[in-house]
N, C-alpha and C positions, 0 to 999 in steps of 0.2 A: 474521436469520441464527441460526446457533442459537450457545446459548452456548456457552464453551470448556470448560465442564464435562461440556455432552455431545457433543461432539464436531461434526461436522455441515461445513459450509463454506456461503459465501456469495460470490456470484459475479455481480460486477455489470460490464455491456459498455459502453464507450464509442471514444471516439476521441483521436489524439494530443492536442488541444486538452484531451478530461476529463484524461489523464494532466500534461500542462502545468497543468492548475488543480490537481490532488491536490497534485501537487510541490509549488507554490507554497503553499497553506492549510498543508503540512505542513512545511514546510521540506526539505522531501525532496530531495536529489541525487544522485547515482549517477555511478561514474570512467566512462571509456572503456567501451566496450563492441563491441570491436574488432569490425568495420573500421569501426565508428562514433562518433564524437567523445563526449565526456562530456554528460551529460542531453538527450540528442537520445532525441527519442520515433520510433521508427520502423515502418513498417510490418506490424504481427502483434505489435509488442509491448505489452507489460503489465507493470503492478507488481503484484506480489503482496503483502501484510497477510496475516501468519500471528500467531495469538493463541494462548499455549500458559500453561496455569494449569500452578503449581509453589507448594507454600508457600505459599499465603492468595492468592498475589498472582500479577497477570493481566501477562505481556510482549509486546509487538507485535516483532513483526520485520517488516522491509521487503528487500523484493529485485525486481530490474527483469528480467524475460526477453524475452527477443528472437531472432527468426529470423537468421541467419547468409547466408541465400540462400545459401549456398555449393556445394550441391547441392541436389535434390529432395527430400531425406528427411523437409524439414520441422520437422530438431532443432532444440529450443528452446538458450539458452546462457544465463548467467543471473550478472549481477553483484550485489553488494549495493548494496542504494540508503539511503542515509544521511541520518539525521535529525540535526538542530541540533548536537545534542552532536556527530556526529561518528561514531556509533556506529549498527550495522541494528538496534539492536533499544532501545526504552524501555518504561518503562511503562505499563498503558492508562492508567493516573492522568495521566501526563504527556503521553501524547497527547489526551487528553480536555483539556485544559489547553490544549494547542497549537490544537486547533482549535475552541475556545469563545474563543482568545482574537481568530478573524479572523471569524468566524460571527454572520454579523447574527439573532439569536434568532427577530427576526419573519417572519424568510423560510424559518423551520423549522418543518415539521408532526411532532410526533413521535407515532410512535403511541401507543393505547390501553395501558398495562397489560396483560398476558395473565391470567388466571384462571388461578393455578394451584393 
């Protein structure tokens, strides 16, 4: 994906079980997303992580988007996804520490550094 300084976006596609896995990995939860109960992964639901650089630090914010299926518009609703801190945003350093604590590094292949 693109760096927060350079703009851009990365999109990762998966299923409800992938969302459940990511939420478990990062300790994320979301409140009730009417008409669904809290932490429900619904058809067409998605987890959005947004990185924003400000003042030399990068913050990562999470939200859960979902279709309410009340009409044929396909419109999405959104609720904050909350990290273990109880807030929807944490620093990139905190996010890295959360992931590092639960990821088995033997199962990860990191990309080679790009020549800049």
